[in-house]
C-alpha positions in Angstrom: 108.1 87.3 94.5 108.0 90.2 92.1 104.4 91.3 91.2 103.4 93.8 88.5 100.2 95.7 89.2 98.8 97.9 86.4 96.3 100.6 87.5 98.1 100.6 90.8 96.7 104.0 91.9 93.1 103.0 91.3 90.5 101.6 93.7 91.2 97.8 93.3 94.8 98.2 92.1 95.9 100.2 95.2 94.1 97.7 97.5 95.9 94.8 95.7 99.3 96.5 96.0 98.8 97.1 99.7 97.9 93.5 100.3 100.8 92.1 98.2 103.2 94.3 100.1 101.8 93.1 103.5 102.3 89.5 102.3 106.0 90.2 101.8 106.2 90.6 98.0 108.0 93.1 95.9 105.6 95.2 93.8 106.0 97.3 90.8 102.9 99.5 90.3 102.2 101.1 86.9 99.7 103.9 86.4 99.3 106.8 83.9 97.0 108.8 86.1 94.3 109.5 83.5 92.0 112.4 84.2 88.9 110.1 84.5 88.9 111.4 88.1 91.2 113.8 90.0 94.8 112.7 90.5 94.8 113.7 94.2 92.3 110.9 94.9 94.7 108.4 93.3 97.6 109.9 95.2 95.6 109.4 98.4 95.1 105.7 97.4 98.9 105.3 97.2 99.7 107.2 100.4 99.8 104.3 102.9 102.4 102.3 100.9 104.1 104.6 98.4 107.2 104.8 100.6 107.4 101.1 101.2 110.9 99.8 100.4 109.5 96.9 98.3 107.3 99.2 96.2 108.2 101.0 93.0 105.8 103.2 91.1 106.3 103.6 87.4 104.2 106.4 85.8 103.6 105.2 82.3 100.9 104.9 79.7 100.5 101.3 78.7 99.1 102.3 75.3 102.1 104.5 74.3 105.2 104.3 76.5 108.0 101.8 76.5 107.2 98.9 78.9 110.1 96.5 78.8 112.0 98.0 81.7 108.8 98.4 83.8 107.8 94.7 83.5 111.3 93.1 83.5 111.6 90.3 86.0 107.9 90.3 86.8 106.6 86.9 88.0 102.9 87.7 88.4 101.3 90.4 86.3 97.9 91.7 87.6 96.5 93.8 84.8 93.9 96.0 86.4 94.5 99.2 84.4 91.5 100.3 82.3 89.2 103.2 81.4 86.1 102.3 83.3 82.5 103.5 83.1 79.7 102.3 80.8 77.9 105.5 79.8 80.9 107.6 78.9 82.2 104.9 76.6 79.5 105.8 74.1 80.9 109.3 73.5 84.7 108.7 74.2 85.3 105.4 72.4 88.8 106.3 71.1 90.1 106.6 74.7 88.4 103.4 75.8 89.8 101.6 72.9 93.3 103.0 73.6 93.4 102.4 77.4 91.6 99.1 77.4 92.4 97.2 74.2 95.6 98.8 72.8 97.1 98.9 76.3 96.3 95.2 76.9 97.9 94.3 73.6 101.1 96.2 74.3 101.4 94.8 77.8 101.0 91.2 76.4 103.7 92.0 73.8 106.0 93.3 76.5 105.7 90.1 78.7 105.6 87.4 76.0 108.7 85.3 76.1 109.7 86.6 79.6 111.1 83.6 81.4 110.3 84.9 84.8 106.5 85.1 84.1 104.4 82.6 86.0 100.9 84.2 85.5 99.2 87.0 83.8 95.8 87.9 85.4 93.5 90.1 83.4 90.8 91.9 85.3 87.7 91.9 83.1 84.1 92.8 84.0 80.5 91.5 84.2 79.8 94.0 81.5 81.0 91.5 78.9 77.6 89.7 79.6 75.5 92.8 78.8 72.3 93.9 80.5 71.6 90.6 82.2 74.7 89.2 83.8 73.4 86.8 86.4 74.8 83.3 86.4 78.0 81.3 85.7 80.7 81.6 83.1 78.5 79.9 80.4 76.3 83.0 80.1 76.3 84.4 76.6 78.7 87.3 76.2 76.6 90.2 74.8 78.1 93.5 75.9 75.6 96.4 75.9 78.2 99.2 75.9 81.4 100.1 74.1 83.2 99.7 77.4 82.1 96.0 77.7 83.1 95.4 74.1 86.7 96.7 74.7 87.0 94.5 77.8 85.7 91.4 76.0 88.0 92.1 73.1 90.9 92.3 75.6 89.9 88.9 77.0 90.2 87.5 73.5 93.7 89.0 73.2 94.6 87.1 76.4 93.4 83.9 74.8 95.4 84.5 71.6 98.6 85.2 73.5 98.1 82.1 75.6 97.6 79.9 72.5 100.2 81.5 70.3 102.9 82.6 72.7 102.3 80.6 75.9 101.6 83.7 78.0 99.9 82.1 81.0 96.8 84.2 81.1 93.8 84.0 83.4 90.6 86.1 83.1 88.6 87.4 86.1 85.2 89.0 85.5 84.6 91.4 88.4 81.1 92.0 89.6 80.1 95.4 91.3 83.1 95.9 93.6 82.6 98.3 96.4 84.3 99.4 99.6 86.9 102.0 100.8 88.7 103.8 97.9 85.8 103.2 95.5 86.0 105.6 92.6 84.3 108.9 93.3 81.8 108.6 90.4 80.5 105.2 91.4 76.9 104.9 92.8 77.6 103.8 96.3 80.1 106.6 96.9 77.6 109.1 95.6 74.7 107.6 97.6 76.5 107.6 100.9 77.9 111.1 100.6 74.5 112.4 99.6 72.8 110.8 102.7 75.6 112.0 105.0 75.4 115.5 103.7 71.6 115.7 103.3 71.7 116.1 99.5 69.5 114.4 97.0 70.5 111.1 95.4 70.3 110.9 91.7 68.7 107.5 91.0 68.7 106.5 87.3 66.0 104.0 86.3 63.5 102.5 88.6 65.9 101.4 91.3 65.1 97.7 90.8 68.3 97.0 89.0 69.9 94.0 90.8 73.6 94.0 91.8 75.7 91.1 93.1 77.9 93.2 95.4 81.6 92.3 95.9 83.5 93.7 98.9 87.0 95.0 98.0 88.8 92.6 100.5 87.1 89.6 99.0 88.0 90.8 95.5 91.7 91.2 96.4 91.8 87.8 98.0 90.3 86.1 95.0 92.6 88.0 92.6 95.7 86.9 94.5 94.5 83.3 94.7 93.9 83.3 90.9 97.4 84.6 90.4 99.0 81.9 92.4 96.8 78.8 91.7 94.6 79.2 88.6 95.3 77.2 85.5 96.3 79.3 82.5 93.4 79.7 80.1 90.6 79.7 82.7 88.0 82.4 83.0 86.2 83.0 86.4 83.3 85.1 87.6 84.4 87.0 90.7 81.4 88.3 92.8 80.1 88.7 96.3 77.1 86.4 96.0 74.7 88.6 97.9 72.3 90.1 95.3 70.0 93.0 96.0 68.3 95.9 94.2 69.7 99.4 94.1 66.8 100.7 96.1 67.3 98.1 98.8 71.0 99.1 99.0 69.9 102.7 99.6 67.5 101.6 102.3 70.3 99.7 104.1 72.5 102.8 103.8 69.7 104.8 105.5 69.6 102.4 108.4 73.3 102.3 108.8 73.7 106.1 108.6 70.6 106.8 110.6 69.3 109.4 108.1 66.7 109.3 105.3 67.7 109.5 101.7 66.3 112.2 99.4 65.8 110.6 96.0 65.5 112.3 92.7 64.6 109.9 89.9 66.0 110.2 86.4 65.7 108.1 83.2 67.9 105.0 82.7 71.4 105.5 81.4 72.5 104.0 78.0 74.1 100.6 78.4 73.3 100.2 82.1 73.1 96.7 83.4 69.7 95.6 84.7 70.9 92.5 86.7 74.3 91.3 87.7 75.1 88.4 90.0 78.1 86.1 89.9 77.8 82.4 90.3 81.2 81.7 91.7 80.8 77.9 91.9 83.6 77.3 89.5 86.0 79.6 91.4 85.2 77.6 94.6 85.6 74.2 92.9 89.0 75.2 91.4 90.5 77.5 94.0 88.5 77.1 97.2 87.5 80.7 97.3 84.1 82.2 98.2 83.2 85.6 99.5 83.2 86.2 103.2 82.0 89.8 103.7 78.3 90.4 104.1 76.8 93.4 102.3 75.8 94.9 105.7 79.4 94.7 107.0 80.9 95.9 103.7 78.5 98.9 103.5 79.3 99.8 107.2 83.0 99.9 106.4 82.5 102.0 103.3 80.3 104.4 105.2 82.9 104.7 108.0 85.6 105.4 105.4 83.6 108.1 103.6 82.5 109.7 106.9 86.2 110.0 107.9 87.0 111.7 104.6 84.2 114.2 105.0 85.2 115.0 108.6 88.7 115.5 107.4 
């Protein structure tokens, strides 16, 4: 099968490409290498499969460049490309609007009417629920950041293109994905590196923010299953099920690393979520998926990955 993965050089996108190739599929990866974080990190994400004979990388900006040739013949589209990050979206809204909403619209336009298309999976976020995002898909959608607004608006575009043009869209709302290749500005990467190197951790807020942590392998498995088996028009929460506070995560990191954390406390960030935790009952009922990686095991794997990078 021919799979299109946007955001192919990113954390989740590269992990998804690697798994699809291992499963024997042909993959076209699309990425525009925004400067949100350094390109060499994204190139490192691609390194293990870039030369794979069934992989093609298209460097293109979904919001501006021609897309017809890149998506031609695609059977499964996994749209993971986005400008991420809640706080920055308050001061850089034009870029968030362009890379999230405009890009999604142009991609939907490019694939509508394409006879080969079997599924269009849109990777959304728990941020569409706002500050309190614990529960199932019936939670009110009240984004607390411009980022969350652009992602929710993109969900609505998927709904419109399903209803008006029969584009077989499915929406997945990711909850706090972590693991090897996690973006360098994300909390767990920063916490682990700080403990390993004996530097202070910058902790925003009181540390009692709750997160439902989703290990990357579980996220990839669920994303693929949704692509193959989900009914068009469905929206699913995708989370790890094991909820804990940020301060407890740091304590677990200390135990796994064997070193104490030095913590510097700072005020809360604008738009930050206070509680996230996915009820994945619907996903299990419909598709038989539930997370299988414990937080302890997932953190241990991420720590081993980051330690290997620091040791070079």
